[in-house]
N, C-alpha and C positions, 0 to 999 in steps of 0.2 A: 504493500500500500504506500510505498515511498512516493512522495510528491503527488499523491492522488488529488489533493486540493491545492496544488501549487499556485500561489498568487490569488487564490479565491477568498482569503480571509476578510479583506475589507468589504468585498461585495456581499459575502455571507452575513457579516455583521449589519450592513446597511439595508440589504434588500430581502433577506429571508424574513418571513413573518415570525413573530414570537408565537408561543403556544397559548397565550391568553392567560389572564389572571385566574380563571376558573381551573384550568388544568394545573397550573403551578400550585394553587391552593389545595387541590386534590392530592398532589404529591406531598406537600408539606404535612397535611393531616395523616397521610399514610406513614411517613417516616418518623414523625414526631419531633419535638424540639430537642431531644437528646440524640438524634440520629447523626451518624457519620455516614455520608452518602458518596459513593463513587459515581461520578458522571463520566461514563466511558464513551469516548468519541465526542468530547464536549464542544468541539468547535470553538467559537469565540465567546462561549458562556451563555448561550441562549437559555439553557435551563439552569446552569450553575449559579449565575449571578442573582436572578430573582429568588431562587430556592434558598440561597445562603441566608437570607433574612429570617428563615423559619426553622433552621436546623442547627445542630452544633457545629458541623464542619462539612464542606464539600471538597472532595478530591477531584479536581477537574483534569482529566487525562485525555490527551490527543497525540497522535503521531506527528502532526504538522506543527512545526515551531511557529509558523506565521499565525496560525489560529491561536496558539497559546499567547503569543505576544499581543495580538489584538485583544484577547480576553483580559489580559493583565491591565491593559490600558483602560478598557471599559469598566473594570472592577476596581479602579483606584479608590481606596478608602474602604473597601470591603475586606475585613481582616480574616475572615474564616473560610477563605478559599485557598487551597494549595494547587498551583498550576504545575502539572507534571507531564513530562513527555513520556509516552508509552502507548501500548496498543493492546488488543485483545489477546495476543499471544504471550503477554508478559504480566499477567495478573498477579502472579505469585511474587513479583518483585515490588509490588506496591505496598504502602502502609495498610494496616488493617482497616476494614470498613464494615459497616453493619447492613447496608442496603446498596443497591445499584440502580441507576436510571440510565437509559439510553434513549436519546432523542434523535430519531432519524439516522441511527448509526448501526443498529443491530443487523440490519439487512446486508451490510458489507462483510460481516464476520463469518467465520466457521462456527455457526451458531451452536451446534451440538457440543463441540469441543469447549466453547465458552461456558455453556450451561453445566457441563460436567465439572469444570474447574470451579465454578461458582458454588456447586453443591458441596465442595470441599472447603471453600473459603468463607462462605457466608455463615454467620452464627445461626442458631435456632431462632426462628422468627424473622430472619432476613428476607427482604422483599426484592424481587426483580421487577422493575417497572419500565415499560416502553411508552414513549410519547411520540405520536405522529399520526399519519393517515391510517384509518382502520381498514377493514376488509374491502370496503367499497369506496376508495378514495375519489374525491371530487376533482375532475380534470379542469384546470384553469382554461378560460375561454381562448387564450392565445396559444395553448400548448400544441395543437395540431400544426399550426403555422410554424412555431419554433422548432418542432420536431423535424420538419422538412428542412429548415435552415441548418440545423445541427447535422442532419444526414448529408447535406451538400458539403459540409466541411469535415466529414468523417469523424464526427464527435460521437463515438460509440460508447455504450455502457461498459464499465469495468465489471468483471465478475471475479469473485473469490470462491474458493472451495467451500461448499456448504452454505453459501450465501443465497438469499432469495433470488438474485439474478441468475445464479447458476442452476438452482434446483427448482425454482417456481413454487416451493413449499412455503405456505404462509406462516408468519411468526406464531400465530395462534396454534397452528398444528405442531410446530416444533416444540413450543412450550408444553403443550398437552401431553407430549410423550417424554418429557423430562422429569427431573425430580421436583420441578416447580409447576405442578400440573393443576393446582387450585387457582383458577383464573377468574378475574373480575374485570369487566370492560365498562367504561363510562365514556360517552361521547359529548363533546362540547362544540359549539359553533360560534364563529365571529365573522363579521362582514369586513372585507378588505377592498381597497381601491388601489389600482396600479396604473401608472402612466408608462409611456414608451421607455423612458430611461430606466424605470424600475424593472420593467420586464427584461430589458437587456441586462441590467445588473444581476437579476435573478439567474439568468443563463450562465453568467460568469461565476456564480457561486456554486455551480454544479461541478462534480468531479469530472464528468465527461466533456464539459465545455469550459473548463477553468482556463485562465490565462496561460498556465504552463502547458496545457494540452494544445491550445491554439497556437502558441508561439508567435512567429512573425505574421500569422494570419489573423491576429486579434482585431486589428482595425477593420480589415475586410469583413470579418464576421459581424462586427458591430454595425457596419454600414448595411450589410445584407439583412440583418435582423431588423434594423430600423425601417428599411424600405418595405419588407414583408409585413411588418406590423401596421404601418400606415396604409398599405394596400388592404389589409384585413379590416381596419376601421380608421378612417381618417381623423376621427376625434382623438385617437391615441389614448383613450381612457377605458379601463375595464373594471368591473366590479364582480366579485364572486364571494360565495360563502365558504370560508375555510372550515373544514371539519377535522377536529383533533380528537384522537382517541387516547385515553390513558388506560393502559392495560397493565394490571398488576398480577403477578404470579407468585404464589407461595407454595411451600411444601404442604402437602395435605396433612390435616390434623390427625394425630394418632399413628 
């Protein structure tokens, strides 16, 4: 996963939607004020920063130093976040944690291997939480157009062994066959508005169309995206309802 999000951090921080106060509040209640929570694949702190207000400590872990650096800047003055470079293959090297949250990152991992490690590392009562689109994600109104532009530039999806992209197996199904098979799903909605610059910035926050992946084709990509978006809708403004699922997984009682 080296350089998977190379150069994407500032776009991720600015243009990715947050998960909403309701979803973060749900996580805070789940983990409790004494919780030490690992945010694995934390990015620039989309979950870690707002969650830190409500738990004892967050270990914000990401393989991309750019994401960590951006997160540290955004979290200036938040004392109970530790920003650590690492990934899903090095969980045993991390400080102890009582719970784990993954926001739009679990799908990149060898998920069964991660869950097996977590079964050994999480204490009794430890919760695995996923935050992101649910079983039926809502497609943004611009996505078919942007998909065609990405395909023109060969911006293909990265796949990892055991990942959702490689196997097509939904996270619900992976969790249901793991040690953390007691599942609870809650869905929240919030309305979002994007303009052309925001849609283009969103593309540059993705692993498969990050600045590092596009390289010297970056400006050409942005120009092609802008033209395609304005052809789609000359107003250059789109609204849609973002649907966020908080999925919590525990070991079954008894």
